[in-house]
ZAMARGU-4260 file (C-alpha; in steps of 0.2 Angstrom, whole numbers, plus 5000, padded with zeros to 4 digits):
<rodrens>
0) 5377/5374/6017 | 5364/5378/6003 | 5367/5369/5986 | 5357/5376/5972 | 5356/5362/5960
5) 5349/5362/5942 | 5337/5346/5940 | 5338/5344/5921 | 5323/5347/5909 | 5311/5333/5916
10) 5317/5315/5913 | 5324/5310/5929 | 5341/5303/5923 | 5345/5317/5915 | 5351/5327/5932
15) 5370/5328/5934 | 5381/5315/5944 | 5384/5329/5955 | 5366/5334/5956 | 5360/5317/5961
20) 5375/5315/5974 | 5369/5331/5983 | 5350/5324/5983 | 5356/5309/5991 | 5365/5318/6004
25) 5353/5332/6008 | 5345/5335/6024 | 5331/5346/6015 | 5328/5348/6000 | 5317/5364/5994
30) 5311/5360/5976 | 5300/5369/5963 | 5286/5359/5964 | 5277/5367/5949 | 5292/5361/5936
35) 5303/5348/5945 | 5299/5329/5941 | 5294/5323/5958 | 5302/5307/5955 | 5318/5315/5958
40) 5313/5316/5976 | 5314/5296/5977 | 5334/5299/5979 | 5331/5308/5994 | 5335/5299/6011
45) 5320/5295/6023 | 5326/5308/6035 | 5325/5322/6022 | 5313/5336/6026 | 5305/5343/6008
50) 5297/5358/6004 | 5288/5364/5989 | 5293/5381/5983 | 5277/5383/5972 | 5268/5387/5988
55) 5280/5398/5997 | 5287/5417/5995 | 5305/5421/5993 | 5305/5425/6013 | 5296/5407/6017
60) 5311/5399/6007 | 5323/5408/6015 | 5315/5405/6034 | 5318/5386/6030 | 5337/5389/6023
65) 5341/5399/6039 | 5332/5387/6050 | 5341/5373/6044 | 5358/5379/6042 | 5357/5386/6060
70) 5352/5366/6063 | 5370/5362/6054 | 5359/5354/6041 | 5362/5353/6022 | 5351/5360/6010
75) 5345/5357/5992 | 5338/5370/5983 | 5331/5361/5967 | 5328/5372/5952 | 5321/5364/5934
80) 5332/5363/5920 | 5348/5375/5923 | 5344/5387/5937 | 5354/5402/5927 | 5340/5403/5916
85) 5324/5411/5924 | 5328/5403/5939 | 5325/5417/5951 | 5341/5412/5961 | 5349/5429/5961
90) 5340/5435/5975 | 5341/5421/5985 | 5360/5420/5982 | 5360/5439/5988 | 5349/5437/6004
95) 5361/5421/6008 | 5376/5431/6006 | 5370/5444/6019 | 5365/5433/6031 | 5382/5423/6029
100) 5375/5407/6024 | 5387/5398/6012 | 5381/5392/5996 | 5386/5384/5979 | 5378/5381/5962
105) 5378/5364/5952 | 5372/5367/5934 | 5357/5357/5926 | 5353/5353/5908 | 5342/5366/5902
110) 5325/5362/5895 | 5332/5373/5877 | 5345/5357/5877 | 5330/5345/5879 | 5319/5353/5866
115) 5334/5353/5852 | 5336/5334/5857 | 5317/5331/5854 | 5318/5339/5837 | 5335/5332/5833
120) 5340/5349/5828 | 5356/5360/5829 | 5354/5378/5834 | 5370/5385/5825 | 5371/5377/5809
125) 5385/5384/5795 | 5377/5396/5782 | 5360/5398/5792 | 5364/5403/5810 | 5378/5404/5823
130) 5369/5412/5836 | 5355/5408/5848 | 5344/5420/5856 | 5336/5414/5873 | 5322/5424/5878
135) 5302/5428/5882 | 5287/5437/5877 | 5283/5452/5887 | 5269/5446/5900 | 5266/5449/5918
140) 5283/5450/5920 | 5290/5464/5909 | 5306/5463/5898 | 5318/5477/5896 | 5313/5490/5881
145) 5329/5485/5870 | 5324/5467/5872 | 5307/5467/5864 | 5302/5453/5853 | 5302/5461/5837
150) 5319/5469/5840 | 5326/5453/5845 | 5317/5445/5827 | 5327/5457/5817 | 5343/5446/5819
155) 5334/5433/5810 | 5344/5423/5821 | 5340/5404/5829 | 5329/5409/5844 | 5321/5400/5859
160) 5306/5407/5870 | 5304/5402/5886 | 5288/5405/5896 | 5278/5412/5882 | 5267/5397/5876
165) 5252/5405/5884 | 5254/5421/5873 | 5256/5413/5856 | 5246/5425/5846 | 5257/5439/5852
170) 5271/5429/5850 | 5268/5428/5832 | 5263/5444/5828 | 5280/5451/5835 | 5290/5438/5825
175) 5282/5443/5811 | 5282/5462/5814 | 5301/5459/5818 | 5306/5452/5802 | 5304/5433/5801
180) 5295/5427/5786 | 5278/5418/5788 | 5285/5403/5782 | 5300/5401/5794 | 5302/5385/5802
185) 5296/5385/5821 | 5292/5371/5832 | 5282/5370/5850 | 5290/5357/5861 | 5279/5353/5876
190) 5287/5346/5892 | 5303/5341/5884 | 5311/5323/5889 | 5295/5320/5900 | 5285/5305/5896
195) 5271/5315/5889 | 5283/5324/5878 | 5275/5332/5863 | 5283/5340/5848 | 5273/5351/5835
200) 5281/5357/5821 | 5275/5372/5812 | 5281/5389/5804 | 5280/5407/5812 | 5265/5412/5803
205) 5254/5395/5810 | 5262/5396/5827 | 5247/5402/5836 | 5234/5391/5825 | 5244/5375/5828
210) 5247/5378/5847 | 5228/5381/5849 | 5224/5364/5838 | 5235/5355/5852 | 5229/5365/5867
215) 5246/5368/5873 | 5247/5384/5883 | 5260/5381/5896 | 5276/5372/5901 | 5282/5373/5882
220) 5296/5380/5873 | 5295/5390/5856 | 5307/5387/5844 | 5312/5398/5829 | 5322/5398/5815
225) 5329/5392/5798 | 5339/5380/5808 | 5322/5369/5809 | 5324/5369/5790 | 5333/5356/5779
230) 5346/5368/5770 | 5362/5371/5777 | 5381/5370/5774 | 5395/5357/5778 | 5403/5360/5793
235) 5422/5364/5789 | 5429/5356/5805 | 5426/5340/5797 | 5429/5345/5779 | 5443/5333/5772
240) 5452/5350/5764 | 5452/5360/5780 | 5468/5360/5790 | 5467/5361/5810 | 5477/5360/5825
245) 5475/5340/5825 | 5474/5334/5805 | 5481/5341/5791 | 5470/5345/5776 | 5471/5337/5761
250) 5468/5344/5742 | 5452/5343/5736
</rodrens>
């Protein structure tokens, strides 16, 4: 059995209870060494075989899985954050299915959640934005034509960009071209929830300069939108005049 497990954003205590249990039970762990906190591997039993997928190809990973499965071993494929976002798990699952190897998926806490926590932010503020766009800047890996950053920026929604902190000038240019005003609040969150986490608040117009000043070129998320500002409407859910299924609203 292969268990895909989301390791969480970085802090070792942000893995789920289920994920931690699977780590302790695993006979083999294949972890994304470029991003997963190695402290999580301390939960593995002494006899567990551990592989760092940062030095492996897809074919290498699948070969280990197939070998371990044939020996009746339990395998954990440990991905950073939640593997459903930029985790390259679909190709692994499809290959396992063709080989008749069973698998399941344990979700994890994504780094975009860790970044919001670091900022004390809420992506969906009433009167500001009720939509969150999660995307990336096109680089060595292209994005579909309809998902070009400038096109997405036209919505003016809250936005989180993965895998883009090495392209800050291009990101800034595309956001401005798409319609975000230069003064739109923005933030760069480096290694959210790790001990060396760094939060840089800025604006869309100063995104590139602030990243350069702080020396941030990788392992960071970019957050953009009015939700990082100070103006928003009170939630109606907790308004005393608002009736819900559980509470009768009172006259103003």
